[in-house]
C-alpha positions as CSV (number, residue, x, y, z in Angstrom):
1,X,-16.5,-58.7,-24.1
2,X,-19.6,-56.7,-24.7
3,X,-19.3,-53.3,-26.4
4,X,-21.9,-50.6,-26.4
5,X,-21.2,-47.3,-28.2
6,X,-22.3,-44.4,-26.1
7,X,-21.0,-41.4,-28.1
8,X,-20.1,-40.8,-31.7
9,X,-19.9,-37.0,-32.1
10,X,-17.3,-35.6,-34.5
11,X,-13.9,-36.7,-33.4
12,X,-15.2,-37.9,-29.9
13,X,-16.0,-41.5,-29.3
14,X,-17.1,-43.3,-26.2
15,X,-18.1,-46.9,-25.3
16,X,-19.2,-49.0,-22.4
17,X,-17.2,-52.2,-22.2
18,X,-18.1,-55.3,-20.1
19,X,-15.4,-57.9,-19.6
20,X,-16.8,-61.2,-18.4
21,X,-15.7,-62.7,-15.2
22,X,-14.7,-65.9,-17.0
23,X,-12.2,-64.1,-19.2
24,X,-10.6,-62.6,-16.1
25,X,-10.5,-65.9,-14.3
26,X,-8.7,-67.5,-17.2
27,X,-6.0,-64.8,-16.9
28,X,-5.7,-65.4,-13.2
29,X,-5.4,-69.2,-13.7
30,X,-2.6,-68.6,-16.3
31,X,-0.8,-66.2,-13.9
32,X,-1.0,-68.8,-11.1
33,X,0.4,-71.5,-13.3
34,X,3.3,-69.2,-14.3
35,X,4.0,-68.0,-10.7
36,X,3.5,-71.3,-8.8
37,X,6.9,-72.9,-9.8
38,X,8.7,-69.8,-8.5
39,X,6.9,-69.7,-5.1
40,X,8.8,-70.8,-2.0
41,X,6.8,-72.0,1.1
42,X,8.0,-73.8,4.2
43,X,7.1,-77.5,4.1
44,X,7.1,-77.7,0.3
45,X,9.9,-78.4,-2.1
46,X,10.8,-75.5,-4.5
47,X,8.2,-75.4,-7.3
48,X,5.8,-77.9,-5.6
49,X,3.5,-75.4,-3.8
50,X,-0.1,-76.4,-4.7
51,X,-2.0,-73.9,-6.9
52,X,-4.8,-73.5,-4.3
53,X,-2.2,-72.2,-1.7
54,X,-0.7,-69.9,-4.3
55,X,-4.2,-68.6,-5.1
56,X,-4.8,-68.1,-1.4
57,X,-1.6,-66.1,-0.9
58,X,-1.4,-64.1,-4.1
59,X,-4.9,-64.4,-5.5
60,X,-6.1,-60.8,-4.9
61,X,-3.0,-59.3,-6.3
62,X,-3.1,-61.6,-9.4
63,X,-6.7,-60.8,-9.9
64,X,-6.1,-57.0,-9.8
65,X,-3.3,-57.5,-12.4
66,X,-5.5,-59.7,-14.5
67,X,-8.3,-57.0,-14.5
68,X,-5.8,-54.3,-15.6
69,X,-4.5,-56.6,-18.3
70,X,-8.0,-57.5,-19.5
71,X,-9.0,-53.8,-19.7
72,X,-5.9,-52.9,-21.6
73,X,-6.4,-55.8,-24.0
74,X,-10.1,-54.9,-24.5
75,X,-9.4,-51.2,-25.2
76,X,-6.6,-51.9,-27.6
77,X,-8.8,-54.5,-29.5
78,X,-11.7,-52.0,-29.5
79,X,-9.5,-49.3,-31.1
80,X,-8.0,-51.7,-33.6
81,X,-11.3,-53.3,-34.6
82,X,-12.9,-49.8,-35.2
83,X,-9.9,-48.8,-37.3
84,X,-9.4,-45.6,-35.2
85,X,-6.3,-43.4,-34.8
86,X,-6.4,-42.0,-31.3
87,X,-5.3,-38.4,-30.9
88,X,-4.9,-38.9,-27.2
89,X,-4.5,-41.7,-24.7
90,X,-8.0,-43.3,-24.2
91,X,-9.6,-42.3,-20.9
92,X,-10.8,-45.4,-19.0
93,X,-13.1,-45.1,-16.0
94,X,-14.1,-48.1,-13.9
95,X,-17.8,-48.2,-13.5
96,X,-18.4,-51.4,-11.6
97,X,-17.0,-53.1,-8.4
98,X,-13.9,-55.2,-9.0
99,X,-14.4,-58.6,-7.3
100,X,-13.5,-62.2,-8.1
101,X,-16.3,-63.9,-9.9
102,X,-17.9,-60.6,-11.2
103,X,-17.9,-59.0,-14.6
104,X,-16.0,-55.7,-14.9
105,X,-17.6,-52.7,-16.7
106,X,-15.6,-49.7,-17.8
107,X,-16.4,-46.5,-19.7
108,X,-13.9,-45.6,-22.5
109,X,-13.6,-42.2,-24.1
110,X,-11.1,-41.1,-26.8
111,X,-10.6,-38.4,-29.3
112,X,-9.6,-39.6,-32.8
113,X,-7.5,-38.0,-35.5
114,X,-9.5,-36.7,-38.4
115,X,-9.4,-38.0,-41.9
116,X,-7.5,-35.3,-43.8
117,X,-9.2,-34.5,-47.0
118,X,-7.3,-35.0,-50.2
119,X,-6.3,-31.9,-52.1
120,X,-4.6,-30.8,-55.2
121,X,-1.0,-29.8,-54.2
122,X,0.3,-29.4,-57.8
123,X,1.2,-26.0,-59.0
124,X,0.6,-23.9,-55.9
125,X,1.5,-20.4,-56.9
126,X,4.1,-18.7,-54.8
127,X,6.2,-15.6,-55.1
128,X,9.9,-15.8,-54.2
129,X,11.3,-12.5,-52.9
130,X,15.0,-12.4,-53.8
131,X,17.5,-10.0,-52.2
132,X,21.0,-9.5,-53.6
133,X,23.9,-9.2,-51.2
134,X,24.8,-5.7,-52.3
135,X,28.1,-3.8,-51.7
136,X,26.2,-1.5,-49.3
137,X,25.0,-4.6,-47.3
138,X,28.6,-5.9,-47.1
139,X,29.9,-2.4,-46.1
140,X,27.3,-2.3,-43.3
141,X,28.3,-5.8,-42.1
142,X,32.0,-4.8,-42.1
143,X,31.2,-1.7,-40.1
144,X,29.2,-3.8,-37.5
145,X,32.2,-6.2,-37.3
146,X,34.6,-3.3,-36.7
147,X,32.2,-1.9,-34.0
148,X,32.2,-5.3,-32.3
149,X,36.0,-5.3,-32.3
150,X,36.4,-2.0,-30.6
151,X,38.6,-1.6,-27.6
152,X,38.6,0.9,-24.7
153,X,41.5,3.0,-23.4
154,X,41.6,5.4,-20.4
155,X,40.4,8.9,-21.2
156,X,42.3,12.0,-20.2
157,X,41.6,13.1,-16.6
158,X,39.5,16.1,-17.8
159,X,37.4,14.1,-20.2
160,X,33.7,14.1,-19.5
161,X,31.9,10.8,-20.2
162,X,29.5,10.8,-23.2
163,X,27.5,8.4,-25.3
164,X,29.8,5.5,-26.3
165,X,32.2,5.9,-23.5
166,X,32.8,3.2,-20.9
167,X,32.3,4.1,-17.2
168,X,33.8,1.9,-14.5
169,X,32.2,2.5,-11.1
170,X,31.4,1.4,-7.6
171,X,27.9,2.1,-6.4
172,X,25.6,1.7,-3.4
173,X,21.8,1.9,-3.8
174,X,19.3,3.0,-1.2
175,X,15.6,3.5,-0.8
176,X,14.4,6.1,1.7
177,X,17.9,6.3,3.0
178,X,18.3,2.6,3.6
179,X,20.7,0.5,1.5
180,X,18.9,-2.5,0.0
181,X,20.1,-6.0,-0.4
182,X,21.8,-6.6,-3.7
183,X,22.1,-2.8,-4.4
184,X,25.9,-2.6,-4.0
185,X,28.5,-3.3,-6.7
186,X,32.1,-2.7,-7.5
187,X,34.0,-2.3,-10.8
188,X,30.9,-2.3,-12.8
189,X,31.4,-1.4,-16.5
190,X,28.6,0.3,-18.4
191,X,28.8,1.7,-21.9
192,X,26.7,4.8,-22.0
193,X,23.9,4.6,-24.5
194,X,23.8,0.8,-24.3
195,X,20.3,0.8,-22.7
196,X,21.2,-1.9,-20.2
197,X,20.0,0.1,-17.2
198,X,16.6,1.5,-16.3
199,X,15.7,4.9,-17.7
200,X,17.6,7.8,-16.1
201,X,20.5,5.8,-14.7
202,X,22.8,6.1,-17.7
203,X,21.7,9.8,-18.2
204,X,22.9,10.5,-14.7
205,X,26.4,9.3,-15.6
206,X,26.7,11.7,-18.6
207,X,29.5,14.2,-17.9
208,X,31.2,12.4,-15.1
209,X,35.1,12.3,-15.0
210,X,37.5,9.8,-13.5
211,X,37.6,10.2,-9.7
212,X,34.2,11.9,-9.5
213,X,31.8,11.0,-6.7
214,X,28.2,11.7,-7.6
215,X,24.7,10.3,-7.1
216,X,21.9,9.3,-9.5
217,X,18.2,9.4,-8.7
218,X,16.0,6.8,-10.4
219,X,12.6,5.2,-10.1
220,X,12.3,1.5,-10.6
221,X,9.5,0.6,-13.1
222,X,6.2,-0.7,-11.7
223,X,6.8,-4.1,-13.4
224,X,10.4,-4.4,-12.0
225,X,11.1,-8.1,-11.2
226,X,12.0,-7.5,-7.6
227,X,8.6,-6.6,-6.1
228,X,10.1,-4.7,-3.1
229,X,11.7,-2.2,-5.5
230,X,9.0,-1.9,-8.1
231,X,7.8,1.6,-8.4
232,X,10.2,2.8,-5.7
233,X,12.4,5.9,-5.9
234,X,16.1,5.1,-5.3
235,X,19.3,6.9,-4.9
236,X,22.6,5.4,-6.1
237,X,25.8,6.8,-4.7
238,X,28.4,6.5,-7.4
239,X,32.2,6.5,-7.3
240,X,33.7,6.8,-10.9
241,X,36.9,4.7,-11.0
242,X,37.6,5.2,-14.7
243,X,36.2,6.7,-17.9
244,X,37.4,5.0,-21.1
245,X,37.1,6.0,-24.7
246,X,36.2,3.6,-27.4
247,X,38.6,3.0,-30.3
248,X,37.0,1.4,-33.4
249,X,39.4,-0.2,-35.8
250,X,39.5,0.9,-39.4
251,X,37.9,-1.3,-42.0
252,X,41.1,-2.4,-43.7
253,X,43.5,-5.3,-44.0
254,X,44.5,-5.0,-40.3
255,X,41.0,-5.8,-39.3
256,X,41.1,-9.0,-41.3
257,X,44.6,-10.0,-40.1
258,X,43.5,-9.5,-36.5
259,X,40.8,-12.1,-37.2
260,X,43.3,-14.5,-38.6
261,X,42.6,-13.8,-42.3
262,X,44.9,-12.9,-45.1
263,X,43.4,-9.5,-46.0
264,X,40.2,-7.5,-46.2
265,X,39.1,-9.1,-49.5
266,X,39.1,-12.5,-47.7
267,X,37.1,-11.2,-44.9
268,X,34.6,-9.5,-47.3
269,X,34.2,-12.9,-49.1
270,X,33.4,-14.7,-45.9
271,X,30.9,-12.0,-44.9
272,X,29.3,-12.2,-48.3
273,X,28.7,-15.9,-47.8
274,X,27.1,-15.2,-44.4
275,X,24.9,-12.4,-45.7
276,X,23.8,-14.4,-48.7
277,X,22.9,-17.3,-46.4
278,X,21.0,-15.0,-44.1
279,X,19.1,-13.5,-47.0
280,X,18.2,-17.0,-48.4
281,X,16.9,-17.9,-45.0
282,X,14.7,-14.8,-45.0
283,X,13.4,-15.7,-48.5
284,X,12.6,-19.2,-47.4
285,X,10.8,-18.0,-44.3
286,X,8.6,-15.8,-46.4
287,X,7.8,-18.5,-48.9
288,X,7.1,-21.0,-46.1
289,X,4.6,-18.5,-44.5
290,X,2.9,-18.0,-47.9
291,X,2.7,-21.8,-48.4
292,X,1.2,-22.4,-45.0
293,X,-1.3,-19.6,-45.6
294,X,-2.3,-21.3,-48.8
295,X,-2.7,-24.7,-47.1
296,X,-4.7,-23.2,-44.2
297,X,-7.1,-21.4,-46.6
298,X,-7.6,-24.5,-48.7
299,X,-8.2,-27.0,-45.8
300,X,-10.9,-26.8,-43.2
301,X,-11.5,-29.9,-41.2
302,X,-12.2,-30.7,-37.5
303,X,-9.2,-31.1,-35.2
304,X,-9.1,-32.8,-31.8
305,X,-10.1,-30.3,-29.1
306,X,-7.5,-31.8,-26.7
307,X,-4.7,-31.1,-29.2
308,X,-5.9,-27.6,-29.7
309,X,-6.1,-27.1,-25.9
310,X,-2.6,-28.4,-25.4
311,X,-1.2,-26.2,-28.1
312,X,-3.1,-23.2,-26.8
313,X,-1.8,-23.8,-23.2
314,X,1.8,-23.8,-24.5
315,X,1.4,-20.6,-26.4
316,X,-0.6,-18.9,-23.6
317,X,2.0,-19.9,-20.9
318,X,4.7,-18.5,-23.1
319,X,3.1,-15.1,-23.8
320,X,1.8,-14.8,-20.2
321,X,5.3,-15.3,-18.8
322,X,6.6,-12.5,-20.9
323,X,3.9,-10.0,-20.1
324,X,3.7,-7.5,-17.3
325,X,0.6,-7.4,-15.0
326,X,-1.0,-4.7,-17.1
327,X,-0.3,-6.5,-20.3
328,X,-1.8,-9.7,-18.9
329,X,-5.1,-7.9,-18.5
330,X,-5.0,-6.9,-22.1
331,X,-4.0,-10.4,-23.2
332,X,-7.3,-11.8,-21.7
333,X,-9.2,-9.9,-24.4
334,X,-7.1,-11.7,-27.1
335,X,-7.6,-15.2,-25.7
336,X,-10.0,-16.3,-28.5
337,X,-7.4,-15.1,-31.1
338,X,-4.8,-17.4,-29.5
339,X,-7.2,-20.3,-29.5
340,X,-7.7,-19.8,-33.2
341,X,-4.0,-19.7,-33.8
342,X,-3.6,-22.9,-31.8
343,X,-6.3,-24.6,-33.9
344,X,-4.7,-23.5,-37.1
345,X,-1.3,-24.8,-36.0
346,X,-2.7,-28.2,-35.1
347,X,-4.6,-28.4,-38.4
348,X,-1.5,-27.5,-40.4
349,X,0.5,-30.0,-38.4
350,X,-2.0,-32.8,-39.2
351,X,-2.1,-31.8,-42.8
352,X,1.7,-31.7,-43.2
353,X,2.0,-35.0,-41.4
354,X,-0.5,-36.6,-43.8
355,X,1.1,-35.0,-46.9
356,X,4.5,-36.2,-45.7
357,X,3.4,-39.8,-45.1
358,X,1.6,-40.0,-48.5
359,X,4.7,-38.6,-50.2
360,X,7.1,-41.0,-48.5
361,X,8.9,-38.2,-46.7
362,X,11.0,-39.5,-43.8
363,X,13.9,-38.7,-41.5
364,X,16.5,-41.3,-42.1
365,X,18.4,-43.2,-39.4
366,X,21.6,-41.3,-40.3
367,X,19.8,-38.0,-40.1
368,X,18.3,-38.9,-36.8
369,X,21.7,-40.0,-35.5
370,X,23.0,-36.6,-36.4
371,X,20.2,-34.8,-34.6
372,X,20.8,-36.8,-31.5
373,X,24.6,-36.2,-31.7
374,X,23.9,-32.5,-32.1
375,X,21.7,-32.5,-29.1
376,X,24.1,-34.5,-27.0
377,X,26.9,-32.2,-27.9
378,X,25.2,-29.4,-26.0
379,X,25.9,-31.3,-22.8
380,X,29.6,-32.0,-22.6
381,X,30.3,-35.0,-20.4
382,X,26.7,-36.3,-20.6
383,X,26.6,-37.3,-24.3
384,X,26.1,-41.0,-23.7
385,X,23.4,-40.3,-21.2
386,X,21.5,-38.1,-23.6
387,X,21.9,-40.5,-26.5
388,X,20.6,-43.3,-24.4
389,X,17.6,-41.3,-23.4
390,X,16.5,-40.6,-27.0
391,X,17.1,-44.3,-27.9
392,X,14.8,-45.4,-25.1
393,X,12.1,-42.7,-25.3
394,X,10.1,-42.7,-28.5
395,X,8.2,-39.5,-27.7
396,X,11.4,-37.5,-27.0
397,X,12.9,-38.8,-30.3
398,X,9.7,-37.8,-32.1
399,X,10.0,-34.3,-30.6
400,X,13.6,-34.1,-31.9
401,X,12.6,-35.4,-35.3
402,X,9.6,-33.2,-35.8
403,X,11.3,-30.0,-37.1
404,X,13.4,-31.8,-39.7
405,X,10.3,-33.8,-40.9
406,X,8.3,-30.6,-41.2
407,X,11.1,-28.8,-43.2
408,X,11.3,-31.8,-45.5
409,X,7.6,-31.7,-46.2
410,X,7.8,-28.0,-46.9
411,X,10.7,-28.6,-49.3
412,X,8.6,-31.3,-51.0
413,X,5.7,-28.9,-51.5
414,X,8.0,-26.0,-52.6
415,X,9.5,-28.3,-55.2
416,X,6.0,-28.9,-56.6
417,X,5.0,-25.2,-56.4
418,X,4.7,-22.8,-59.4
419,X,7.3,-20.2,-58.2
420,X,7.9,-16.8,-59.7
421,X,10.8,-14.6,-58.5
422,X,10.9,-10.9,-57.8
423,X,13.9,-8.9,-56.7
424,X,13.3,-6.7,-53.6
425,X,15.4,-4.9,-51.0
426,X,16.2,-6.4,-47.6
427,X,13.9,-3.8,-46.0
428,X,11.0,-4.9,-48.3
429,X,11.5,-8.6,-47.5
430,X,11.7,-8.0,-43.8
431,X,8.6,-5.8,-44.0
432,X,6.8,-8.6,-45.9
433,X,7.6,-11.1,-43.2
434,X,6.7,-8.7,-40.4
435,X,3.3,-8.0,-42.0
436,X,2.5,-11.7,-41.7
437,X,3.3,-12.0,-38.1
438,X,0.3,-13.0,-36.0
439,X,1.4,-14.3,-32.6
440,X,4.1,-13.8,-30.0
441,X,7.4,-15.3,-30.9
442,X,8.3,-16.4,-27.5
443,X,11.7,-14.7,-28.0
444,X,12.8,-11.6,-26.1
445,X,14.1,-8.9,-28.4
446,X,15.9,-5.9,-27.2
447,X,18.7,-4.8,-24.9
448,X,20.6,-7.3,-22.9
449,X,20.3,-10.2,-25.4
450,X,23.8,-9.8,-26.9
451,X,27.3,-10.4,-25.6
452,X,29.2,-7.7,-23.8
453,X,32.2,-7.2,-26.1
454,X,34.2,-5.2,-23.5
455,X,34.2,-7.8,-20.7
456,X,37.7,-7.5,-19.1
457,X,37.1,-10.1,-16.4
458,X,36.1,-7.7,-13.7
459,X,33.1,-8.1,-11.4
460,X,30.5,-6.1,-13.2
461,X,28.0,-6.3,-10.4
462,X,25.5,-8.0,-12.7
463,X,23.2,-8.8,-9.8
464,X,23.1,-5.3,-8.4
465,X,22.6,-2.6,-11.0
466,X,19.1,-1.4,-11.8
467,X,18.0,-3.2,-14.9
468,X,15.5,-2.1,-17.5
469,X,12.7,-4.6,-17.3
470,X,12.0,-6.9,-20.2
471,X,9.2,-5.9,-22.5
472,X,6.5,-8.3,-23.4
473,X,7.1,-9.9,-26.8
474,X,5.3,-8.2,-29.6
475,X,3.1,-10.2,-31.9
476,X,5.6,-11.7,-34.2
477,X,6.5,-14.6,-36.4
478,X,6.7,-17.5,-34.7
479,X,3.5,-18.2,-33.5
480,X,3.3,-18.1,-37.0
481,X,1.4,-21.1,-37.8
482,X,4.4,-23.4,-37.6
483,X,3.0,-26.9,-37.8
484,X,2.4,-29.2,-34.9
485,X,3.0,-32.5,-36.5
486,X,0.8,-35.4,-35.4
487,X,3.5,-37.7,-34.2
488,X,5.6,-35.0,-32.5
489,X,4.4,-32.6,-29.9
490,X,6.4,-29.4,-29.6
491,X,9.6,-29.7,-27.6
492,X,9.4,-28.6,-24.0
493,X,10.2,-24.9,-23.5
494,X,13.5,-23.9,-22.0
495,X,13.4,-22.5,-18.5
496,X,12.9,-18.7,-18.3
497,X,15.6,-16.6,-16.7
498,X,15.1,-16.6,-12.9
499,X,13.3,-13.7,-11.2
500,X,15.2,-11.3,-9.0
501,X,15.2,-12.0,-5.3
502,X,13.8,-9.4,-3.0
503,X,15.7,-6.1,-3.2
504,X,18.0,-7.5,-5.9
505,X,18.4,-5.3,-8.9
506,X,19.3,-7.2,-12.1
507,X,21.0,-5.7,-15.2
508,X,19.8,-6.4,-18.6
509,X,22.9,-8.4,-19.2
510,X,22.2,-10.6,-16.1
511,X,18.6,-11.1,-17.3
512,X,20.0,-12.3,-20.6
513,X,22.2,-14.9,-18.9
514,X,20.5,-18.3,-18.7
515,X,20.7,-20.8,-15.8
516,X,23.0,-23.7,-16.4
517,X,21.2,-25.9,-18.8
518,X,20.1,-29.3,-17.7
519,X,20.2,-32.0,-20.4
520,X,17.1,-31.8,-22.5
521,X,16.7,-35.5,-22.0
522,X,16.6,-35.0,-18.3
523,X,13.9,-32.4,-18.6
524,X,11.8,-34.4,-20.9
525,X,12.1,-37.5,-18.7
526,X,10.5,-35.6,-15.8
527,X,7.4,-34.6,-17.7
């Protein structure tokens, strides 16, 4: 094999490799010797077909296999001899004609992982913002729980619906006097003030009574998912079948006993544990952000452009999918910012991976088994299939392992840090976290993301009522420079909620409903 280096620029390497015809011929001869005993041919006893006839019958195919094997061997030996760590699969381009008796020349290009510079990780100064689970915090949590436990009862016949009441209705929607597909629903329940429907619809129901027949005029937003309705004025004919008044239970022992607990004190203790856990998670999130900021500021080294591009495309695809047409135009002006974020995430991932390896951080087999079991439990009836997939696919297993590995490295660094504590309020802690947000989270925040606590089993017409369209995600935490560890690309994103069909109005609640999940293993296998 003859090797000529053609590029050595930063993390990019390229060579020209020439594999001699003799080396390929040796592989072909070995393949013929292996195949010949298995060949069956009329006139010859099994295993006695002469090699020259085997060569005549199967020579071209065996030669092609030998060339591929020789190229793979040559590239692997080149990478090993040079002591390189490829960041991507080497790109191999055939430069010469492939024919028996002729040398084969290929061009090989690869991006390599950088050498991460050593740094002093001892005594990194971090401030830990601590929030106490106060009585006021617990009182608010109990009030929220009581609100979630509320029930609805029929209102008096003369009662006029107001904010907080539940209206049960049938409706027919029309545009320019023509009913549109998907615009009809029966027994739909809507809590006034919930914000589930497009602006103006819930306002039009204020003051209705049981038995009323009325109409509501609305205009679908310009970015409404169903293009045929976007920007159109519509009329909804409404028949009010019932108006119901909410009843919120008192915050006392009966609230706790209805939840299967002994008394209010027991419920309060459980909520205290939950609130304390939530506050600790917020504190850790803030500390992790500060730690990553410190690491990013202290380390500046080249990163493979292909890894940055892959990370950027993932971020860009996510934010673009959540933006309206107008917002997409504005996003273009921020493209360079997202590229910088992607570069920072890749650099931090390589750094954390290097720190973890040098510190002996690892995810044990027992921990990995728990991760796989947790993932498999999401797909009842398919557990064995999912477990088999992760056992047989190293990349998928690496994706599953990556978040735990990263958290362990962060814990390792936090243990070494010089930490000072400061007591703050929840509002101060949340504000500190928000001030550090720098990219879209990929999560949709807002109406329609929660559960409908007054679902009584009726057909709510989820596919028909005019929905308030989703807002594009604000620039928030989680493009936070979470690390993209070297051995574990980010897991594939979940499928976005399906778009409305032509003329089909979708409620916020329906938008929040996800399609039936396919096993993650299945999805990864197709990529």
